C-alpha positions as YAML, in Angstrom:
chain: A
units: angstrom
residues:
- id: 1
  name: UNK
  ca: [0.00, 0.00, 0.00]
- id: 2
  name: UNK
  ca: [1.48, 3.33, -1.11]
- id: 3
  name: UNK
  ca: [1.68, 6.15, 1.49]
- id: 4
  name: UNK
  ca: [1.53, 9.76, 0.13]
- id: 5
  name: UNK
  ca: [4.40, 12.02, 1.45]
- id: 6
  name: UNK
  ca: [3.51, 15.56, 2.57]
- id: 7
  name: UNK
  ca: [4.60, 18.42, 0.20]
- id: 8
  name: UNK
  ca: [7.33, 20.89, 1.47]
- id: 9
  name: UNK
  ca: [7.12, 23.39, -1.48]
- id: 10
  name: UNK
  ca: [5.08, 25.89, 0.43]
- id: 11
  name: UNK
  ca: [7.51, 25.87, 3.33]
- id: 12
  name: UNK
  ca: [10.48, 26.36, 1.06]
- id: 13
  name: UNK
  ca: [8.73, 29.29, -0.60]
- id: 14
  name: UNK
  ca: [8.03, 30.95, 2.71]
- id: 15
  name: UNK
  ca: [11.66, 30.48, 3.78]
- id: 16
  name: UNK
  ca: [12.91, 32.05, 0.54]
- id: 17
  name: UNK
  ca: [10.63, 35.05, 1.01]
- id: 18
  name: UNK
  ca: [11.77, 35.40, 4.62]
- id: 19
  name: UNK
  ca: [15.46, 35.22, 3.70]
- id: 20
  name: UNK
  ca: [15.04, 37.74, 0.85]
- id: 21
  name: UNK
  ca: [13.22, 40.21, 3.06]
- id: 22
  name: UNK
  ca: [15.86, 39.88, 5.73]
- id: 23
  name: UNK
  ca: [18.65, 40.44, 3.20]
- id: 24
  name: UNK
  ca: [16.85, 43.48, 1.81]
- id: 25
  name: UNK
  ca: [16.42, 45.09, 5.19]
- id: 26
  name: UNK
  ca: [20.01, 44.31, 6.16]
- id: 27
  name: UNK
  ca: [21.36, 45.83, 2.93]
- id: 28
  name: UNK
  ca: [19.17, 48.90, 3.26]
- id: 29
  name: UNK
  ca: [20.23, 49.41, 6.85]
- id: 30
  name: UNK
  ca: [23.87, 49.10, 5.91]
- id: 31
  name: UNK
  ca: [23.46, 51.57, 3.08]
- id: 32
  name: UNK
  ca: [21.62, 54.02, 5.33]
- id: 33
  name: UNK
  ca: [24.33, 53.73, 7.94]
- id: 34
  name: UNK
  ca: [27.10, 54.26, 5.46]
- id: 35
  name: UNK
  ca: [25.34, 57.34, 4.03]
- id: 36
  name: UNK
  ca: [25.52, 59.02, 7.42]
- id: 37
  name: UNK
  ca: [29.26, 58.48, 7.73]
- id: 38
  name: UNK
  ca: [31.52, 61.42, 6.77]
- id: 39
  name: UNK
  ca: [33.92, 60.78, 3.88]
- id: 40
  name: UNK
  ca: [37.46, 60.13, 4.90]
- id: 41
  name: UNK
  ca: [39.51, 63.40, 4.77]
- id: 42
  name: UNK
  ca: [42.33, 63.55, 2.22]
- id: 43
  name: UNK
  ca: [45.85, 63.24, 3.49]
- id: 44
  name: UNK
  ca: [48.33, 66.10, 2.98]
- id: 45
  name: UNK
  ca: [52.06, 65.74, 3.37]
- id: 46
  name: UNK
  ca: [53.15, 68.11, 6.15]
- id: 47
  name: UNK
  ca: [56.43, 68.85, 4.39]
- id: 48
  name: UNK
  ca: [54.56, 70.40, 1.44]
- id: 49
  name: UNK
  ca: [52.71, 73.04, 3.44]
- id: 50
  name: UNK
  ca: [53.75, 76.19, 5.24]
- id: 51
  name: UNK
  ca: [52.09, 77.17, 8.52]
- id: 52
  name: UNK
  ca: [52.22, 80.16, 10.85]
- id: 53
  name: UNK
  ca: [50.91, 81.02, 14.31]
- id: 54
  name: UNK
  ca: [48.62, 83.96, 15.02]
- id: 55
  name: UNK
  ca: [50.32, 86.63, 17.13]
- id: 56
  name: UNK
  ca: [49.38, 89.93, 18.76]
- id: 57
  name: UNK
  ca: [51.69, 92.89, 18.73]
- id: 58
  name: UNK
  ca: [53.30, 95.38, 16.36]
- id: 59
  name: UNK
  ca: [52.97, 94.93, 12.60]
- id: 60
  name: UNK
  ca: [54.68, 97.21, 10.10]
- id: 61
  name: UNK
  ca: [52.70, 97.62, 6.90]
- id: 62
  name: UNK
  ca: [54.93, 97.57, 3.85]
- id: 63
  name: UNK
  ca: [54.63, 97.38, 0.09]
- id: 64
  name: UNK
  ca: [57.27, 95.97, -2.20]
- id: 65
  name: UNK
  ca: [58.14, 96.44, -5.83]
- id: 66
  name: UNK
  ca: [60.92, 95.97, -8.31]
- id: 67
  name: UNK
  ca: [62.70, 98.73, -10.18]
- id: 68
  name: UNK
  ca: [66.00, 100.14, -11.34]
- id: 69
  name: UNK
  ca: [68.58, 102.68, -10.27]
- id: 70
  name: UNK
  ca: [68.53, 105.85, -12.36]
- id: 71
  name: UNK
  ca: [70.71, 108.97, -12.17]
- id: 72
  name: UNK
  ca: [69.20, 111.99, -10.49]
- id: 73
  name: UNK
  ca: [70.82, 114.27, -13.05]
- id: 74
  name: UNK
  ca: [70.03, 113.04, -16.58]
- id: 75
  name: UNK
  ca: [70.44, 115.22, -19.64]
- id: 76
  name: UNK
  ca: [69.11, 114.42, -23.09]
- id: 77
  name: UNK
  ca: [70.83, 116.56, -25.72]
- id: 78
  name: UNK
  ca: [68.58, 117.26, -28.68]
- id: 79
  name: UNK
  ca: [69.29, 118.57, -32.16]
- id: 80
  name: UNK
  ca: [68.75, 122.32, -32.48]
- id: 81
  name: UNK
  ca: [68.40, 122.27, -36.27]
- id: 82
  name: UNK
  ca: [68.04, 119.90, -39.17]
- id: 83
  name: UNK
  ca: [71.41, 118.25, -39.68]
- id: 84
  name: UNK
  ca: [73.25, 115.13, -40.77]
- id: 85
  name: UNK
  ca: [75.32, 112.94, -38.43]
- id: 86
  name: UNK
  ca: [78.86, 112.96, -39.81]
- id: 87
  name: UNK
  ca: [80.82, 111.33, -36.99]
- id: 88
  name: UNK
  ca: [80.29, 109.63, -33.64]
- id: 89
  name: UNK
  ca: [83.27, 110.69, -31.57]
- id: 90
  name: UNK
  ca: [82.41, 108.86, -28.31]
- id: 91
  name: UNK
  ca: [80.46, 105.67, -27.71]
- id: 92
  name: UNK
  ca: [78.07, 104.75, -24.88]
- id: 93
  name: UNK
  ca: [79.84, 104.18, -21.57]
- id: 94
  name: UNK
  ca: [82.55, 106.78, -22.12]
- id: 95
  name: UNK
  ca: [83.43, 109.20, -19.34]
- id: 96
  name: UNK
  ca: [82.74, 112.77, -20.43]
- id: 97
  name: UNK
  ca: [83.38, 116.31, -19.27]
- id: 98
  name: UNK
  ca: [81.18, 119.33, -20.00]
- id: 99
  name: UNK
  ca: [83.17, 120.29, -23.12]
- id: 100
  name: UNK
  ca: [83.62, 116.74, -24.46]
- id: 101
  name: UNK
  ca: [82.50, 116.48, -28.10]
- id: 102
  name: UNK
  ca: [80.30, 113.41, -28.64]
- id: 103
  name: UNK
  ca: [78.92, 113.90, -32.16]
- id: 104
  name: UNK
  ca: [79.85, 115.91, -35.24]
- id: 105
  name: UNK
  ca: [76.90, 117.14, -37.32]
- id: 106
  name: UNK
  ca: [76.76, 119.15, -40.54]
- id: 107
  name: UNK
  ca: [74.21, 121.48, -42.14]
- id: 108
  name: UNK
  ca: [75.36, 123.59, -45.15]
- id: 109
  name: UNK
  ca: [72.17, 125.64, -45.11]
- id: 110
  name: UNK
  ca: [72.67, 126.56, -41.46]
- id: 111
  name: UNK
  ca: [76.26, 127.58, -42.18]
- id: 112
  name: UNK
  ca: [75.02, 129.94, -44.92]
- id: 113
  name: UNK
  ca: [72.28, 131.32, -42.66]
- id: 114
  name: UNK
  ca: [74.81, 131.95, -39.89]
- id: 115
  name: UNK
  ca: [77.11, 133.78, -42.35]
- id: 116
  name: UNK
  ca: [74.21, 135.91, -43.62]
- id: 117
  name: UNK
  ca: [73.16, 136.69, -40.04]
- id: 118
  name: UNK
  ca: [76.73, 137.77, -39.20]
- id: 119
  name: UNK
  ca: [76.88, 140.14, -42.17]
- id: 120
  name: UNK
  ca: [73.43, 141.54, -41.35]
- id: 121
  name: UNK
  ca: [74.53, 142.16, -37.78]
- id: 122
  name: UNK
  ca: [77.70, 143.95, -38.84]
- id: 123
  name: UNK
  ca: [75.72, 146.01, -41.38]
- id: 124
  name: UNK
  ca: [73.30, 147.04, -38.64]
- id: 125
  name: UNK
  ca: [76.25, 148.12, -36.49]
- id: 126
  name: UNK
  ca: [77.58, 150.24, -39.34]
- id: 127
  name: UNK
  ca: [74.14, 151.75, -40.00]
- id: 128
  name: UNK
  ca: [73.82, 152.73, -36.35]
- id: 129
  name: UNK
  ca: [77.25, 154.35, -36.31]
- id: 130
  name: UNK
  ca: [76.47, 156.21, -39.56]
- id: 131
  name: UNK
  ca: [73.11, 157.39, -38.25]
- id: 132
  name: UNK
  ca: [74.69, 158.72, -35.09]
- id: 133
  name: UNK
  ca: [77.22, 160.74, -37.16]
- id: 134
  name: UNK
  ca: [74.51, 162.17, -39.43]
- id: 135
  name: UNK
  ca: [72.25, 163.13, -36.57]
- id: 136
  name: UNK
  ca: [75.15, 164.64, -34.66]
- id: 137
  name: UNK
  ca: [76.13, 166.69, -37.75]
- id: 138
  name: UNK
  ca: [72.55, 167.92, -38.28]
- id: 139
  name: UNK
  ca: [72.29, 168.85, -34.63]
- id: 140
  name: UNK
  ca: [75.57, 170.81, -34.82]
- id: 141
  name: UNK
  ca: [74.30, 172.74, -37.83]
- id: 142
  name: UNK
  ca: [71.11, 173.64, -35.96]
- id: 143
  name: UNK
  ca: [73.10, 174.65, -32.92]
- id: 144
  name: UNK
  ca: [75.30, 176.83, -35.11]
- id: 145
  name: UNK
  ca: [72.21, 178.59, -36.50]
- id: 146
  name: UNK
  ca: [70.83, 179.05, -33.04]
- id: 147
  name: UNK
  ca: [74.11, 180.53, -31.87]
- id: 148
  name: UNK
  ca: [74.02, 183.03, -34.78]
- id: 149
  name: UNK
  ca: [70.45, 184.07, -33.91]
- id: 150
  name: UNK
  ca: [71.44, 184.42, -30.27]
- id: 151
  name: UNK
  ca: [74.38, 186.65, -31.26]
- id: 152
  name: UNK
  ca: [72.11, 188.85, -33.39]
- id: 153
  name: UNK
  ca: [69.64, 189.06, -30.53]
- id: 154
  name: UNK
  ca: [72.31, 190.16, -28.07]
- id: 155
  name: UNK
  ca: [73.53, 192.84, -30.51]
- id: 156
  name: UNK
  ca: [69.95, 194.04, -31.14]
- id: 157
  name: UNK
  ca: [69.29, 194.12, -27.43]
- id: 158
  name: UNK
  ca: [72.42, 196.21, -26.85]
- id: 159
  name: UNK
  ca: [71.37, 198.60, -29.69]
- id: 160
  name: UNK
  ca: [67.87, 198.96, -28.22]
- id: 161
  name: UNK
  ca: [69.27, 199.69, -24.76]
- id: 162
  name: UNK
  ca: [71.65, 202.32, -26.22]
- id: 163
  name: UNK
  ca: [68.89, 204.00, -28.24]
- id: 164
  name: UNK
  ca: [66.68, 204.12, -25.16]
- id: 165
  name: UNK
  ca: [69.41, 205.92, -23.23]
- id: 166
  name: UNK
  ca: [69.89, 208.44, -26.06]
- id: 167
  name: UNK
  ca: [66.13, 209.08, -26.11]
- id: 168
  name: UNK
  ca: [66.18, 209.67, -22.37]
- id: 169
  name: UNK
  ca: [69.01, 212.19, -22.90]
- id: 170
  name: UNK
  ca: [67.14, 213.86, -25.76]
- id: 171
  name: UNK
  ca: [69.84, 213.07, -28.24]
- id: 172
  name: UNK
  ca: [67.82, 210.77, -30.47]
- id: 173
  name: UNK
  ca: [64.27, 210.51, -31.71]
- id: 174
  name: UNK
  ca: [61.94, 208.07, -29.95]
- id: 175
  name: UNK
  ca: [61.04, 206.42, -33.27]
- id: 176
  name: UNK
  ca: [64.56, 205.15, -33.75]
- id: 177
  name: UNK
  ca: [64.55, 203.65, -30.21]
- id: 178
  name: UNK
  ca: [61.21, 201.96, -30.83]
- id: 179
  name: UNK
  ca: [62.47, 200.39, -34.05]
- id: 180
  name: UNK
  ca: [65.52, 199.03, -32.20]
- id: 181
  name: UNK
  ca: [63.31, 197.56, -29.47]
- id: 182
  name: UNK
  ca: [61.03, 195.81, -32.00]
- id: 183
  name: UNK
  ca: [64.03, 194.32, -33.80]
- id: 184
  name: UNK
  ca: [65.40, 192.99, -30.49]
- id: 185
  name: UNK
  ca: [62.01, 191.38, -29.63]
- id: 186
  name: UNK
  ca: [61.84, 189.65, -33.00]
- id: 187
  name: UNK
  ca: [65.31, 188.22, -32.56]
- id: 188
  name: UNK
  ca: [64.37, 187.02, -29.03]
- id: 189
  name: UNK
  ca: [61.43, 185.14, -30.52]
- id: 190
  name: UNK
  ca: [63.67, 183.62, -33.19]
- id: 191
  name: UNK
  ca: [66.15, 182.59, -30.50]
- id: 192
  name: UNK
  ca: [63.42, 180.77, -28.48]
- id: 193
  name: UNK
  ca: [62.17, 179.02, -31.63]
- id: 194
  name: UNK
  ca: [65.68, 177.92, -32.51]
- id: 195
  name: UNK
  ca: [66.20, 176.47, -29.05]
- id: 196
  name: UNK
  ca: [62.86, 174.58, -29.29]
- id: 197
  name: UNK
  ca: [63.92, 173.25, -32.68]
- id: 198
  name: UNK
  ca: [67.18, 171.97, -31.18]
- id: 199
  name: UNK
  ca: [65.25, 170.20, -28.39]
- id: 200
  name: UNK
  ca: [62.88, 168.63, -30.91]
- id: 201
  name: UNK
  ca: [65.74, 167.60, -33.16]
- id: 202
  name: UNK
  ca: [67.53, 166.06, -30.18]
- id: 203
  name: UNK
  ca: [64.43, 164.01, -29.25]
- id: 204
  name: UNK
  ca: [64.00, 162.95, -32.87]
- id: 205
  name: UNK
  ca: [67.63, 161.90, -33.03]
- id: 206
  name: UNK
  ca: [67.24, 159.81, -29.89]
- id: 207
  name: UNK
  ca: [64.14, 158.13, -31.33]
- id: 208
  name: UNK
  ca: [65.92, 157.29, -34.59]
- id: 209
  name: UNK
  ca: [68.92, 155.95, -32.70]
- id: 210
  name: UNK
  ca: [66.64, 153.84, -30.46]
- id: 211
  name: UNK
  ca: [64.89, 152.37, -33.52]
- id: 212
  name: UNK
  ca: [68.23, 151.57, -35.15]
- id: 213
  name: UNK
  ca: [69.50, 150.06, -31.89]
- id: 214
  name: UNK
  ca: [66.39, 147.84, -31.74]
- id: 215
  name: UNK
  ca: [67.09, 146.69, -35.28]
- id: 216
  name: UNK
  ca: [70.70, 146.07, -34.31]
- id: 217
  name: UNK
  ca: [69.60, 144.04, -31.27]
- id: 218
  name: UNK
  ca: [67.30, 142.00, -33.48]
- id: 219
  name: UNK
  ca: [70.16, 141.23, -35.84]
- id: 220
  name: UNK
  ca: [72.43, 140.43, -32.91]
- id: 221
  name: UNK
  ca: [69.93, 137.94, -31.42]
- id: 222
  name: UNK
  ca: [69.45, 136.29, -34.81]
- id: 223
  name: UNK
  ca: [73.20, 136.09, -35.29]
- id: 224
  name: UNK
  ca: [73.72, 134.64, -31.80]
- id: 225
  name: UNK
  ca: [70.97, 132.09, -32.47]
- id: 226
  name: UNK
  ca: [72.53, 130.95, -35.73]
- id: 227
  name: UNK
  ca: [75.96, 131.01, -34.17]
- id: 228
  name: UNK
  ca: [74.71, 128.85, -31.29]
- id: 229
  name: UNK
  ca: [73.03, 126.43, -33.69]
- id: 230
  name: UNK
  ca: [76.23, 126.24, -35.69]
- id: 231
  name: UNK
  ca: [78.23, 125.58, -32.55]
- id: 232
  name: UNK
  ca: [75.65, 122.95, -31.51]
- id: 233
  name: UNK
  ca: [76.63, 120.91, -34.56]
- id: 234
  name: UNK
  ca: [79.54, 119.91, -32.33]
- id: 235
  name: UNK
  ca: [77.41, 118.03, -29.78]
- id: 236
  name: UNK
  ca: [79.00, 118.39, -26.33]
- id: 237
  name: UNK
  ca: [78.19, 116.61, -23.07]
- id: 238
  name: UNK
  ca: [77.37, 119.71, -21.03]
- id: 239
  name: UNK
  ca: [78.16, 118.02, -17.71]
- id: 240
  name: UNK
  ca: [80.63, 115.61, -16.17]
- id: 241
  name: UNK
  ca: [79.44, 112.03, -16.09]
- id: 242
  name: UNK
  ca: [78.93, 108.98, -18.27]
- id: 243
  name: UNK
  ca: [77.64, 108.85, -21.80]
- id: 244
  name: UNK
  ca: [74.75, 106.45, -21.27]
- id: 245
  name: UNK
  ca: [73.18, 106.42, -24.75]
- id: 246
  name: UNK
  ca: [73.84, 107.48, -28.35]
- id: 247
  name: UNK
  ca: [70.49, 107.45, -30.13]
- id: 248
  name: UNK
  ca: [71.64, 108.13, -33.72]
- id: 249
  name: UNK
  ca: [73.88, 106.57, -36.36]
- id: 250
  name: UNK
  ca: [76.38, 107.98, -38.83]
- id: 251
  name: UNK
  ca: [74.64, 109.29, -41.93]
- id: 252
  name: UNK
  ca: [71.29, 109.75, -40.20]
- id: 253
  name: UNK
  ca: [69.34, 112.94, -40.92]
- id: 254
  name: UNK
  ca: [67.87, 114.50, -37.78]
- id: 255
  name: UNK
  ca: [65.25, 117.20, -37.26]
- id: 256
  name: UNK
  ca: [65.07, 119.88, -34.56]
- id: 257
  name: UNK
  ca: [64.15, 118.31, -31.22]
- id: 258
  name: UNK
  ca: [65.47, 114.84, -32.03]
- id: 259
  name: UNK
  ca: [67.18, 113.28, -29.00]
- id: 260
  name: UNK
  ca: [70.80, 112.62, -29.90]
- id: 261
  name: UNK
  ca: [72.67, 111.51, -26.78]
- id: 262
  name: UNK
  ca: [71.99, 111.00, -23.08]
- id: 263
  name: UNK
  ca: [74.50, 111.95, -20.40]
- id: 264
  name: UNK
  ca: [74.08, 111.03, -16.74]
- id: 265
  name: UNK
  ca: [75.95, 111.69, -13.52]
- id: 266
  name: UNK
  ca: [76.50, 108.21, -11.97]
- id: 267
  name: UNK
  ca: [77.73, 109.63, -8.70]
- id: 268
  name: UNK
  ca: [74.17, 110.47, -7.58]
- id: 269
  name: UNK
  ca: [71.50, 107.82, -8.14]
- id: 270
  name: UNK
  ca: [67.92, 107.22, -7.08]
- id: 271
  name: UNK
  ca: [65.68, 104.15, -7.27]
- id: 272
  name: UNK
  ca: [62.51, 104.11, -9.35]
- id: 273
  name: UNK
  ca: [60.24, 101.38, -7.99]
- id: 274
  name: UNK
  ca: [57.09, 100.02, -9.65]
- id: 275
  name: UNK
  ca: [54.30, 99.50, -7.09]
- id: 276
  name: UNK
  ca: [51.03, 97.74, -7.94]
- id: 277
  name: UNK
  ca: [48.21, 100.25, -8.31]
- id: 278
  name: UNK
  ca: [46.10, 98.37, -5.74]
- id: 279
  name: UNK
  ca: [48.81, 98.94, -3.11]
- id: 280
  name: UNK
  ca: [49.75, 102.50, -4.06]
- id: 281
  name: UNK
  ca: [46.78, 104.32, -2.53]
- id: 282
  name: UNK
  ca: [48.49, 104.69, 0.86]
- id: 283
  name: UNK
  ca: [51.83, 105.94, -0.49]
- id: 284
  name: UNK
  ca: [53.03, 109.36, 0.66]
- id: 285
  name: UNK
  ca: [56.21, 111.36, 0.05]
- id: 286
  name: UNK
  ca: [58.66, 111.15, 2.92]
- id: 287
  name: UNK
  ca: [57.81, 107.55, 3.86]
- id: 288
  name: UNK
  ca: [60.76, 105.35, 4.85]
- id: 289
  name: UNK
  ca: [62.05, 102.86, 2.31]
- id: 290
  name: UNK
  ca: [64.83, 100.36, 1.82]
- id: 291
  name: UNK
  ca: [66.51, 99.44, -1.45]
- id: 292
  name: UNK
  ca: [68.06, 96.01, -1.97]
- id: 293
  name: UNK
  ca: [70.63, 95.96, -4.79]
- id: 294
  name: UNK
  ca: [71.39, 92.24, -4.16]
- id: 295
  name: UNK
  ca: [74.78, 93.47, -2.99]
- id: 296
  name: UNK
  ca: [73.59, 95.40, 0.03]
- id: 297
  name: UNK
  ca: [70.57, 97.22, 1.45]
- id: 298
  name: UNK
  ca: [70.41, 101.01, 1.74]
- id: 299
  name: UNK
  ca: [67.89, 103.19, 3.56]
- id: 300
  name: UNK
  ca: [66.00, 105.92, 1.77]
- id: 301
  name: UNK
  ca: [62.73, 107.81, 1.58]
- id: 302
  name: UNK
  ca: [60.00, 108.42, -1.00]
- id: 303
  name: UNK
  ca: [60.56, 111.66, -2.94]
- id: 304
  name: UNK
  ca: [58.07, 111.38, -5.81]
- id: 305
  name: UNK
  ca: [54.92, 109.41, -6.66]
- id: 306
  name: UNK
  ca: [53.88, 109.35, -10.30]
- id: 307
  name: UNK
  ca: [50.34, 110.59, -10.84]
- id: 308
  name: UNK
  ca: [49.71, 108.17, -13.72]
- id: 309
  name: UNK
  ca: [49.22, 104.40, -13.70]
- id: 310
  name: UNK
  ca: [51.16, 102.55, -16.41]
- id: 311
  name: UNK
  ca: [50.54, 98.84, -17.03]
- id: 312
  name: UNK
  ca: [48.92, 98.46, -13.62]
- id: 313
  name: UNK
  ca: [51.79, 99.99, -11.64]
- id: 314
  name: UNK
  ca: [52.74, 103.37, -10.19]
- id: 315
  name: UNK
  ca: [56.32, 104.64, -10.44]
- id: 316
  name: UNK
  ca: [57.78, 105.77, -7.11]
- id: 317
  name: UNK
  ca: [61.14, 107.52, -6.72]
- id: 318
  name: UNK
  ca: [63.22, 106.73, -3.64]
- id: 319
  name: UNK
  ca: [66.27, 108.83, -2.71]
- id: 320
  name: UNK
  ca: [69.05, 107.41, -0.54]
- id: 321
  name: UNK
  ca: [69.44, 108.87, 2.94]
- id: 322
  name: UNK
  ca: [73.15, 108.17, 3.14]
- id: 323
  name: UNK
  ca: [75.79, 106.73, 0.89]
- id: 324
  name: UNK
  ca: [74.78, 104.62, -2.07]
- id: 325
  name: UNK
  ca: [75.00, 100.82, -1.72]
- id: 326
  name: UNK
  ca: [78.13, 99.11, -3.06]
- id: 327
  name: UNK
  ca: [78.04, 98.30, -6.75]
- id: 328
  name: UNK
  ca: [75.29, 100.82, -7.49]
- id: 329
  name: UNK
  ca: [75.18, 101.85, -11.12]
- id: 330
  name: UNK
  ca: [72.55, 103.17, -13.54]
- id: 331
  name: UNK
  ca: [69.91, 100.66, -14.75]
- id: 332
  name: UNK
  ca: [70.82, 98.16, -12.01]
- id: 333
  name: UNK
  ca: [67.77, 96.03, -11.04]
- id: 334
  name: UNK
  ca: [66.75, 96.48, -7.41]
- id: 335
  name: UNK
  ca: [63.99, 95.50, -4.98]
- id: 336
  name: UNK
  ca: [62.33, 98.26, -2.99]
- id: 337
  name: UNK
  ca: [60.31, 98.07, 0.22]
- id: 338
  name: UNK
  ca: [58.32, 101.08, 1.45]
- id: 339
  name: UNK
  ca: [57.00, 101.38, 5.00]
- id: 340
  name: UNK
  ca: [53.38, 102.60, 5.02]
- id: 341
  name: UNK
  ca: [52.50, 102.63, 8.73]
- id: 342
  name: UNK
  ca: [53.33, 101.05, 12.10]
- id: 343
  name: UNK
  ca: [50.32, 99.23, 13.56]
- id: 344
  name: UNK
  ca: [50.32, 98.71, 17.33]
- id: 345
  name: UNK
  ca: [48.70, 95.90, 19.34]
- id: 346
  name: UNK
  ca: [46.90, 94.08, 16.55]
- id: 347
  name: UNK
  ca: [46.24, 90.43, 15.77]
- id: 348
  name: UNK
  ca: [48.24, 89.27, 12.76]
- id: 349
  name: UNK
  ca: [49.56, 86.22, 10.98]
- id: 350
  name: UNK
  ca: [51.75, 85.38, 8.01]
- id: 351
  name: UNK
  ca: [50.12, 86.34, 4.73]
- id: 352
  name: UNK
  ca: [48.39, 83.32, 3.12]
- id: 353
  name: UNK
  ca: [48.89, 82.62, -0.56]
- id: 354
  name: UNK
  ca: [46.45, 84.61, -2.75]
- id: 355
  name: UNK
  ca: [45.12, 86.51, 0.29]
- id: 356
  name: UNK
  ca: [44.36, 90.20, -0.25]
- id: 357
  name: UNK
  ca: [44.14, 92.83, 2.40]
- id: 358
  name: UNK
  ca: [41.32, 95.26, 3.04]
- id: 359
  name: UNK
  ca: [41.88, 98.55, 4.83]
- id: 360
  name: UNK
  ca: [38.20, 98.53, 5.82]
- id: 361
  name: UNK
  ca: [38.61, 95.15, 7.53]
- id: 362
  name: UNK
  ca: [35.97, 93.26, 5.59]
- id: 363
  name: UNK
  ca: [37.75, 90.61, 3.49]
- id: 364
  name: UNK
  ca: [36.42, 87.15, 4.42]
- id: 365
  name: UNK
  ca: [38.27, 84.02, 3.34]
- id: 366
  name: UNK
  ca: [38.59, 80.35, 4.33]
- id: 367
  name: UNK
  ca: [41.75, 79.03, 5.99]
- id: 368
  name: UNK
  ca: [42.69, 75.62, 7.36]
- id: 369
  name: UNK
  ca: [43.36, 75.78, 11.12]
- id: 370
  name: UNK
  ca: [45.37, 72.96, 12.71]
- id: 371
  name: UNK
  ca: [43.84, 70.99, 15.53]
- id: 372
  name: UNK
  ca: [45.46, 70.97, 18.95]
- id: 373
  name: UNK
  ca: [47.38, 67.75, 18.25]
- id: 374
  name: UNK
  ca: [48.35, 68.88, 14.75]
- id: 375
  name: UNK
  ca: [47.09, 65.72, 13.09]
- id: 376
  name: UNK
  ca: [44.31, 67.44, 11.14]
- id: 377
  name: UNK
  ca: [43.34, 70.88, 9.84]
- id: 378
  name: UNK
  ca: [39.77, 72.24, 9.85]
- id: 379
  name: UNK
  ca: [38.52, 74.94, 7.48]
- id: 380
  name: UNK
  ca: [37.43, 78.12, 9.26]
- id: 381
  name: UNK
  ca: [36.13, 81.45, 7.98]
- id: 382
  name: UNK
  ca: [38.52, 84.31, 8.76]
- id: 383
  name: UNK
  ca: [38.10, 88.06, 8.27]
- id: 384
  name: UNK
  ca: [41.34, 89.71, 7.16]
- id: 385
  name: UNK
  ca: [42.25, 93.39, 7.37]
- id: 386
  name: UNK
  ca: [45.25, 95.49, 6.44]
- id: 387
  name: UNK
  ca: [48.08, 93.63, 4.77]
- id: 388
  name: UNK
  ca: [51.83, 93.97, 4.48]
- id: 389
  name: UNK
  ca: [54.43, 92.21, 2.35]
- id: 390
  name: UNK
  ca: [54.56, 89.02, 4.45]
- id: 391
  name: UNK
  ca: [51.94, 89.55, 7.18]
- id: 392
  name: UNK
  ca: [48.26, 90.42, 7.35]
- id: 393
  name: UNK
  ca: [45.89, 91.65, 10.07]
- id: 394
  name: UNK
  ca: [43.35, 89.21, 11.51]
- id: 395
  name: UNK
  ca: [40.07, 90.96, 12.28]
- id: 396
  name: UNK
  ca: [37.96, 87.94, 13.26]
- id: 397
  name: UNK
  ca: [37.91, 84.14, 13.10]
- id: 398
  name: UNK
  ca: [41.23, 83.36, 14.80]
- id: 399
  name: UNK
  ca: [42.79, 83.79, 18.21]
- id: 400
  name: UNK
  ca: [46.32, 84.21, 19.51]
- id: 401
  name: UNK
  ca: [48.18, 80.90, 19.27]
- id: 402
  name: UNK
  ca: [46.07, 79.41, 16.49]
- id: 403
  name: UNK
  ca: [48.12, 77.77, 13.75]
- id: 404
  name: UNK
  ca: [46.89, 78.06, 10.16]
- id: 405
  name: UNK
  ca: [48.10, 76.80, 6.80]
- id: 406
  name: UNK
  ca: [49.38, 79.62, 4.58]
- id: 407
  name: UNK
  ca: [50.15, 77.47, 1.53]
- id: 408
  name: UNK
  ca: [47.90, 77.17, -1.51]
- id: 409
  name: UNK
  ca: [45.10, 74.75, -0.53]
- id: 410
  name: UNK
  ca: [42.89, 75.28, -3.60]
- id: 411
  name: UNK
  ca: [43.25, 71.56, -4.48]
- id: 412
  name: UNK
  ca: [41.17, 70.75, -1.37]
- id: 413
  name: UNK
  ca: [38.45, 73.39, -1.78]
- id: 414
  name: UNK
  ca: [35.77, 70.68, -1.69]
- id: 415
  name: UNK
  ca: [36.89, 69.43, 1.76]
- id: 416
  name: UNK
  ca: [36.34, 71.01, 5.15]
- id: 417
  name: UNK
  ca: [39.18, 69.13, 6.80]
- id: 418
  name: UNK
  ca: [42.41, 67.43, 5.83]
- id: 419
  name: UNK
  ca: [44.64, 64.90, 7.57]
- id: 420
  name: UNK
  ca: [48.33, 65.77, 8.01]
- id: 421
  name: UNK
  ca: [51.08, 63.19, 7.98]
...
């Protein structure tokens, strides 16, 4: 007799469903748990970063720029007329004295104009001398006529006086005395007119001489101008120093105003420093500065700040307070540091890479601050203020003794903390 075995299919199905549900809930729980875990922080090699500790105290604000040494006394000598360069007597770098000839120029037209001006000047001198002789002669003739009239007047006056005495004595008729008196009066009038004519002639002579002298002065100035231009064809240094540049070549034709040579006095130099326009707003004349020639550092002060911005920088002149640094020479590359102000009792730290200062104290940025054991660094928001070359003011976000990373951490911008090893 066959016995029917009970079926276990339903039980197996229930077990499979139970196992699947359990596995689902276990996997979901594990996934949910893992989602709440923070990602592991990246590891940064400690030797690749630079850190600094926040301090409180005195911070000197400075700006830095690069530049060159330039002579204080520089003279560009320009052409005074159109000319041709015939000869270069001295080359750049030569020591020169005020009368040293550097270039020889030529201009045939100027030579002719100078000769014509000389002749015109001498002719004007001769004309003035001739005019003076003529006027003097005319004046002498008038004076001679006046003297004759004066002599006639004196004789007529004596005759009239004599006739009047004879009339008083009854020895002569009154009519004869009256005629003598009238003749004397007429000659007196003629004498006064002659004297007035002499005065007028003298004033006229002075006016003519003054006009001729003005013409002579005009010719003299023109002659001196042409003579000076002719002499300037021999281009001289004009001061003692070094010939720093010759800007023309033999055979070149130059026009008036063309710069020919540059002469500088190397014994007195100044530094011209280029400061970024964003850092130049606090510059003032008289501020302390130091110039590094890479062969020594010399103290100085700001003497001039250019009003214009060129290629994003402002030119600042710094004069040396004492002797010039060793090896100083024109066009030598130098580094300049200018002291803006001395800040007392402030919180400051080394200047982080790419950090910019803000004189209003409102520049917020993120920095990595090291934990107490130094094993990790946590990102914090810091408010930075006034900046210097290598330090910057901390307005908020950090305290004295905090250590922050100053190196470039842009590669970890997506992380709030990093592990240090």
